[in-house]
Structures are given as structure tokens and as C-alpha cells.
C-alpha positions as CSV (number, residue, x, y, z in Angstrom):
1,M,112.0,124.3,99.5
2,T,114.9,122.8,97.7
3,L,115.9,124.9,94.6
4,A,116.4,122.0,92.1
5,Q,113.5,120.5,90.2
6,I,113.0,117.3,88.2
7,A,112.4,117.9,84.5
8,G,112.4,114.4,83.0
9,W,113.2,110.8,83.7
10,A,113.5,107.2,82.3
11,H,113.1,103.8,83.8
12,T,113.9,100.3,82.7
13,R,111.7,97.3,83.6
14,F,113.2,95.8,86.7
15,G,113.8,92.0,86.7
16,K,116.3,89.6,85.1
17,S,117.5,91.9,82.3
18,E,119.0,90.8,79.0
19,A,121.4,93.7,79.4
20,P,124.8,92.1,79.8
21,D,126.2,94.6,82.3
22,T,125.9,97.9,84.1
23,E,127.0,100.0,81.1
24,A,124.2,98.4,78.9
25,L,121.6,99.2,81.6
26,L,122.8,102.8,81.7
27,A,122.4,103.0,77.9
28,E,118.7,102.2,78.4
29,V,118.0,105.2,80.5
30,V,120.5,108.0,80.0
31,P,119.5,109.1,76.4
32,P,115.7,108.6,77.1
33,A,115.9,110.7,80.3
34,L,117.5,113.6,78.4
35,D,114.9,113.3,75.6
36,H,112.1,113.2,78.1
37,A,113.3,116.4,79.8
38,G,114.0,118.1,76.5
39,V,117.6,118.8,77.5
40,P,120.6,118.0,75.2
41,A,123.6,116.2,76.8
42,S,125.7,119.3,76.1
43,M,123.8,121.2,78.7
44,V,124.6,118.8,81.5
45,D,126.9,120.3,84.1
46,G,127.3,117.3,86.4
47,I,126.6,113.6,86.6
48,F,125.7,111.7,89.7
49,V,125.6,107.9,89.5
50,G,124.3,105.7,92.3
51,C,125.6,102.1,92.2
52,F,126.2,99.8,95.2
53,N,128.3,97.2,93.3
54,N,130.5,95.8,96.1
55,G,131.3,92.9,93.8
56,F,128.3,92.6,91.6
57,S,130.5,93.8,88.7
58,K,134.2,93.7,88.1
59,Q,133.8,97.0,86.2
60,D,133.9,99.7,88.8
61,F,134.6,103.4,88.4
62,I,130.9,103.5,87.4
63,G,130.7,107.3,87.6
64,A,132.5,107.4,84.3
65,L,130.2,105.0,82.4
66,P,127.5,107.5,81.4
67,G,130.2,109.1,79.2
68,M,130.6,105.7,77.5
69,V,127.0,105.6,76.5
70,A,126.6,109.2,75.4
71,E,129.6,110.9,73.8
72,D,128.6,114.4,74.8
73,L,128.7,113.3,78.5
74,A,132.3,112.0,78.4
75,L,133.9,115.2,79.5
76,K,131.4,116.2,82.1
77,P,132.3,116.1,85.8
78,A,130.9,112.8,87.1
79,V,130.9,111.0,90.4
80,R,129.6,107.7,91.7
81,V,128.1,107.5,95.2
82,E,127.2,104.6,97.4
83,N,125.0,104.5,100.5
84,A,123.7,100.9,100.7
85,C,120.1,100.5,99.7
86,A,119.7,104.3,99.7
87,T,122.4,104.7,97.1
88,G,120.0,106.1,94.5
89,S,118.7,108.8,96.9
90,A,122.2,109.7,97.9
91,A,123.0,110.3,94.2
92,L,119.9,112.4,93.9
93,Y,120.6,114.5,97.0
94,A,124.1,115.1,95.8
95,A,122.7,116.5,92.6
96,L,120.2,118.7,94.6
97,D,123.1,120.1,96.6
98,F,125.1,120.6,93.4
99,I,122.4,122.9,92.0
100,E,121.6,124.5,95.3
101,S,125.3,125.5,95.7
102,G,125.4,127.2,92.3
103,R,128.0,124.8,90.9
104,G,125.7,123.9,88.0
105,K,122.2,124.2,86.6
106,V,121.6,120.8,85.0
107,A,122.4,117.5,86.6
108,L,122.0,113.9,85.3
109,V,121.1,111.4,88.1
110,V,121.3,107.7,87.4
111,G,120.8,104.7,89.7
112,V,121.8,101.3,88.4
113,E,122.5,97.7,89.5
114,K,123.1,94.4,87.7
115,M,122.5,91.7,90.4
116,T,121.2,88.6,88.7
117,A,124.4,87.5,87.0
118,L,125.7,86.0,90.2
119,P,124.5,82.9,92.3
120,T,122.0,83.8,95.0
121,A,124.5,82.9,97.8
122,D,127.0,85.4,96.4
123,V,124.3,88.1,96.1
124,G,123.5,87.5,99.8
125,D,127.1,87.9,100.9
126,I,127.5,91.0,98.8
127,L,124.4,92.6,100.4
128,L,125.7,91.9,103.9
129,G,128.3,94.5,103.1
130,A,125.5,96.9,104.1
131,S,125.4,95.4,107.6
132,Y,127.9,95.7,110.5
133,R,129.9,92.6,109.6
134,K,131.8,92.4,112.9
135,E,128.5,91.4,114.5
136,E,126.1,90.5,111.8
137,A,128.0,88.7,109.0
138,D,127.1,85.2,110.3
139,V,123.4,85.7,110.3
140,T,121.5,82.9,108.5
141,G,119.7,84.1,105.4
142,G,121.7,87.2,104.8
143,F,119.8,90.5,104.9
144,A,116.5,88.5,105.1
145,G,118.0,87.0,108.3
146,L,118.6,90.5,109.8
147,F,115.1,91.6,109.0
148,G,113.8,88.2,110.3
149,R,115.5,89.1,113.6
150,I,113.8,92.6,113.5
151,A,110.4,90.9,112.9
152,Q,111.0,88.4,115.7
153,S,111.8,91.3,118.1
154,Y,108.6,93.1,116.9
155,F,106.5,90.0,117.4
156,Q,107.9,89.4,120.8
157,K,107.0,92.9,121.9
158,Y,103.7,93.4,120.1
159,G,102.4,89.9,119.2
160,D,102.4,87.9,115.9
161,Q,101.8,90.2,113.0
162,S,102.2,87.6,110.2
163,E,98.7,88.2,108.8
164,A,99.4,92.0,108.6
165,L,102.6,91.3,106.8
166,A,100.7,89.1,104.3
167,M,98.3,92.0,103.8
168,I,101.1,94.4,103.0
169,A,102.6,91.9,100.5
170,S,99.2,91.3,98.9
171,K,98.6,95.0,98.6
172,N,101.9,95.7,97.0
173,H,101.7,92.8,94.6
174,T,98.2,93.9,93.6
175,N,99.5,97.4,92.9
176,G,102.6,96.1,91.0
177,A,100.5,93.9,88.7
178,A,99.5,97.0,86.8
179,N,103.1,98.4,86.7
180,P,104.9,97.7,83.4
181,Y,108.2,98.6,85.1
182,A,107.7,96.0,87.8
183,H,109.8,92.8,88.2
184,M,106.8,90.7,89.3
185,Q,103.6,91.8,87.7
186,K,101.4,89.3,89.5
187,A,98.8,89.7,92.2
188,F,98.7,87.5,95.3
189,S,95.9,87.1,97.8
190,V,96.4,87.6,101.5
191,E,95.8,83.9,101.9
192,Q,98.5,83.0,99.4
193,C,101.0,85.3,101.2
194,N,100.0,84.1,104.7
195,T,100.3,80.4,103.8
196,I,103.5,78.4,104.1
197,S,104.0,76.3,101.0
198,D,106.6,75.0,98.6
199,K,106.2,78.2,96.7
200,N,106.1,80.4,99.8
201,P,108.5,78.9,102.3
202,Y,110.1,80.6,105.3
203,V,113.2,82.5,104.2
204,A,114.1,83.7,107.7
205,Q,111.4,83.1,110.2
206,P,108.9,84.7,110.5
207,L,109.5,86.1,107.1
208,R,108.3,84.1,104.1
209,R,109.3,84.4,100.5
210,T,106.3,86.8,99.9
211,D,107.7,89.0,102.6
212,C,111.0,89.6,100.8
213,S,111.8,92.0,97.9
214,L,113.3,90.6,94.7
215,I,116.8,90.3,93.4
216,S,116.6,92.5,90.3
217,D,118.5,94.2,87.6
218,G,117.5,97.7,86.6
219,A,118.2,101.4,86.1
220,A,116.4,104.7,86.4
221,A,117.5,108.2,85.6
222,M,116.3,111.7,86.0
223,I,117.3,115.2,84.9
224,V,117.4,117.7,87.8
225,V,117.6,121.4,86.9
226,H,117.6,124.9,88.3
227,P,114.2,126.7,88.1
228,D,115.7,129.1,85.5
229,I,116.2,126.1,83.2
230,A,112.8,124.5,84.1
231,A,111.0,127.6,83.1
232,D,111.6,126.7,79.4
233,L,110.9,123.0,79.8
234,E,107.6,121.0,79.7
235,R,107.4,119.9,83.3
236,A,108.9,120.6,86.7
237,I,108.6,118.6,89.9
238,A,109.8,120.5,93.0
239,F,111.0,119.3,96.4
240,R,109.1,120.9,99.3
241,A,111.5,119.1,101.6
242,S,114.5,116.7,101.5
243,T,115.9,115.3,104.7
244,H,118.7,112.8,105.3
245,T,119.3,111.3,108.7
246,N,121.5,108.5,110.0
247,D,121.3,105.9,112.8
248,V,123.9,103.7,114.4
249,L,125.1,100.9,112.0
250,A,125.2,98.1,114.5
251,L,121.7,96.8,115.4
252,S,123.0,95.8,118.9
253,R,123.5,99.4,119.8
254,R,120.0,100.7,119.2
255,D,116.4,99.6,119.4
256,P,116.1,97.7,116.1
257,I,112.3,98.1,115.9
258,A,112.1,101.8,116.6
259,F,113.4,103.0,113.1
260,D,114.4,106.2,114.9
261,G,116.3,107.5,111.9
262,A,113.3,107.1,109.7
263,R,111.1,108.9,112.3
264,R,113.5,111.8,112.3
265,A,113.7,111.9,108.5
266,W,109.9,112.1,108.3
267,A,109.6,114.6,111.1
268,G,112.3,116.8,109.5
269,S,110.7,116.8,106.0
270,L,107.2,117.5,107.3
271,E,108.5,120.4,109.3
272,E,110.5,121.8,106.4
273,A,107.5,121.5,104.1
274,G,105.1,123.0,106.7
275,M,102.9,120.0,106.2
276,T,101.3,117.0,108.0
277,L,100.6,113.5,106.6
278,D,97.1,114.7,105.8
279,D,98.6,117.0,103.1
280,L,100.1,114.0,101.2
281,D,98.2,112.3,98.5
282,F,100.4,109.1,98.3
283,V,103.7,107.7,99.6
284,E,106.4,105.5,98.1
285,T,108.2,103.8,101.0
286,H,111.0,101.3,101.3
287,D,109.5,97.9,101.7
288,C,112.6,95.8,101.3
289,F,110.8,93.4,103.6
290,T,107.1,93.7,104.7
291,I,108.2,94.2,108.3
292,A,110.0,97.3,107.1
293,E,106.8,98.8,105.7
294,L,104.9,98.0,108.8
295,I,107.4,99.7,111.1
296,E,107.6,102.6,108.6
297,Y,103.9,103.3,109.1
298,E,104.8,104.0,112.7
299,A,107.9,106.0,111.9
300,M,106.1,108.3,109.6
301,G,103.3,108.9,112.2
302,L,100.4,106.9,110.8
303,A,100.3,104.7,113.9
304,E,101.7,104.5,117.4
305,P,104.5,102.0,118.1
306,G,103.1,98.5,117.9
307,K,100.0,99.6,116.1
308,G,101.3,99.6,112.5
309,A,99.1,96.6,111.6
310,D,96.0,98.9,112.1
311,V,97.1,100.9,109.1
312,I,96.9,98.0,106.7
313,R,93.9,96.3,108.4
314,N,91.9,99.5,108.1
315,G,92.7,100.1,104.5
316,V,94.6,103.4,105.1
317,S,97.5,102.4,102.9
318,A,95.5,100.7,100.1
319,R,94.7,102.3,96.8
320,G,91.7,104.4,97.5
321,G,92.7,104.6,101.2
322,K,93.4,107.8,103.2
323,L,97.1,107.6,102.3
324,P,97.9,105.1,99.5
325,I,101.4,103.6,99.9
326,N,103.5,102.0,97.2
327,L,101.1,102.4,94.3
328,S,104.1,101.3,92.1
329,G,104.1,97.9,93.9
330,G,107.0,99.0,96.0
331,L,110.3,97.1,96.2
332,K,108.2,94.0,97.0
333,S,106.7,93.8,93.5
334,K,108.7,96.3,91.5
335,G,112.0,94.8,92.5
336,H,115.1,96.1,94.3
337,P,118.2,96.7,92.2
338,I,120.1,98.3,95.0
339,G,121.7,101.3,93.3
340,A,118.6,102.1,91.2
341,T,115.9,101.9,94.0
342,G,116.1,105.4,95.4
343,V,116.1,107.0,91.9
344,S,113.2,104.7,90.9
345,M,111.1,105.6,93.9
346,H,111.5,109.3,93.1
347,V,110.8,108.7,89.4
348,M,107.6,106.8,90.3
349,A,106.5,109.7,92.5
350,A,107.3,112.2,89.8
351,M,105.4,110.2,87.2
352,Q,102.3,110.4,89.5
353,L,102.6,114.1,90.1
354,A,103.0,114.8,86.4
355,G,100.0,112.6,85.5
356,E,102.3,110.4,83.5
357,A,102.2,107.2,85.5
358,P,101.1,104.0,83.7
359,E,97.4,103.2,83.4
360,G,96.3,101.3,86.5
361,V,99.1,102.9,88.5
362,Q,98.2,106.5,88.3
363,A,96.7,107.9,91.5
364,E,93.3,109.6,91.3
365,K,94.7,112.5,93.2
366,A,98.4,113.2,92.9
367,N,99.4,116.8,94.0
368,V,101.8,116.1,96.8
369,A,104.0,113.0,97.4
370,G,106.2,111.6,100.1
371,V,109.1,109.3,99.3
372,F,111.1,107.4,102.0
373,N,114.2,105.4,101.0
374,M,116.6,103.8,103.5
375,G,120.0,102.1,103.4
376,G,120.7,99.1,105.6
377,A,118.4,98.4,108.5
378,A,117.2,102.0,108.7
379,V,120.7,103.3,109.0
380,A,120.7,105.9,106.1
381,N,117.3,107.5,105.8
382,Y,116.1,109.8,103.1
383,C,112.7,111.5,103.1
384,S,111.4,113.7,100.2
385,I,108.2,115.7,99.9
386,M,107.5,116.5,96.2
387,E,104.9,118.5,94.3
388,R,104.4,119.5,90.7
389,V,105.0,123.2,89.9
390,K,104.7,123.0,86.2
């Protein structure tokens, strides 16, 4: 079990934010997270900020920005980390290591991204920085094009799974409709998601608009503490396991539909926790595209390769199913501000475990959670297993 525990958090609504920049988004979550944990800024020993940036903002050196929104943080050791779409989890895991090593007892973790200020074409080019540009920069449709290729490869091997992808999209939008933090709080039927139309065109065949996560602004923060500190606080969410694996960056040098790094991350965390999937009450997984969630069903062990569609067709991953997946709405409905996503996923899981998730989002049973966040096309893979201890 990892030593550090989550004591509090804060989360903006994801979407097109009126906040003018990254600093303003940080201001919306840093003080509330400290208040929620019951920890003054003066107690913070280290700050870990996750932000992809790569051109979204001319203001870089983002690790120093929390000190601009809370005066008592200005002199605290701070660092910014980046690991593609898993940037937020990278920041969290750095904080866990910080506390595990004995370097500090209280850490502030923040994930943030301001994406919507730029034209869509510019956003697409910035995001391709998380691909292997030497081979993949010319793909049509940006990252959607990369995952379109992954979907094509999967369909060629296992048959057309368009309806299953539509079912995943519909499930996540239905869940997200109840989440006040979600970018798109609107349910869509399977038929709507499976029908090509002016509102749901192909983005990168066979992926349609409803198969793709949203370009969003947002921030999420959490306070991570040593158990000695947590003993005097209101709540504590512990990590039974935390595993980080990597795979080869270039899709040409591995099987793009195996998600082997994700499989190893899940296997590592389940082994560390001494658990099986049957011990989990729910999972938040990285559905940047619906094909990603489908393959992740297989990587986590819910289905054999090529049988991921059975999970959604049999209702296993639905609310009320054997293992509800993405009760928050996932990236598909909640949105995907790159640097904030990993922190957001862990905050959403912590809310559930603490019984503090929004009405309509809260799981009926929420004792043990799994979180899987990945960077790039399953290159950087983070898997956490969490439980409430206080």
C-alpha cells in the first residue's frame, strides 16, 4: 500500500471556461482544495502541477503559478510535470513518491489546461506532440486520426464494432448528464451515437464525433498527506496500489490494439493490492475515444482480446452492472483538459469513496475503486486502486 492519502480536493466544471488563462483556472481550485482538506497553505511541503501546455499558453513555468494565486504557497518547493494525457496522474504519483520518501508530509497536486482559446486546427497540432511525430505527424484528423487507425486495425481483426462503440458513448453521456462538473451534460441514445448525420459526422473513420472526447478547459486539485497528518483530518482515501508502466512511443513498433502497457499496469496494481477485478466496485478509465475504452476492457481483464464488445453489450460496465465504468461520464462526456484529466479521474474516484459524489453520480456501493489514465496511444499508463480508510 502506498503511504500517502488523499485528504481533500476541488474541481472546476470542465468545458469552455470564462477563466482567461491557466492562472485563473488554478485560482478556482487551489484555495478550495486546501479548505476541503482542512489544511492551511502554510502546511504544504511541496507542490506538483500537471500541465501539458506545449503551446496552449505562452505563460509557461506553470509550477510557479500556484504561488501567484495563494500567497502562502509562493515560497514552497514546486514543480511542473508533463506526460501527455497522463500528465495529471504523473503529478499525483510524483507527490505520492515525495511523501513516501519522507521529503514532506503535505503535498498539493494540481492538474490544469486551458485549451479552447485556440482554433481547433492549432489544438490538433499541439496534441500531436504526444505522438511520434517522425512517423505520425501527417495523420489526417490529428489524434482522432491515430485512434481511427487503431479502430480500423481492431475492426479488421475482430469485425466491425461500431455499434459497441456507440453503446459506450451512450453509456458515458448518460452518466455524464448527471455530473455538474461535466463539459457535456446531455444524454444520447445508442441510435444517435451510431447514426452518421450532420451533428455526428465521421471525424476519422470509423470514429464519429460521438466517439471522440471534448476539447475542454478545466482544473482539479487534491491534497495528499502522510497518515500522521490524515489522522487529524476529516477524511482519508488510501492507495492500495499505484502502478506506472510504459510502452513504445511509435505505433509502428508494437501491436497498436494490444494496449500491452495498460495490461501490465492493471496486472501490477491488482497484484500489489492483492485483489481481482471482482473486488472493485467501480472504475474510472481513459476513454479519450470509445475504441480506447473498448480495448481497455480487454487490457484490465474483463474480456479476452477481441471480446471487449461483450462487456458493454452484457451491461457489465453500465451503472448497476457488475463493474460500473466511468460513472462520472468519463472523458467522453466530462471533457479532457489534458493536464487536468488524471487528477480529475482520481478526484472523481475519491468523491465516490467518500460518499461525496454529486447526486445521480454517486455509486450505490463505493468501497474500492480502480482508476486507469494513459498518455498518448497507451504509451504512459497509470493504474491506481483506492479505498477509503477514514
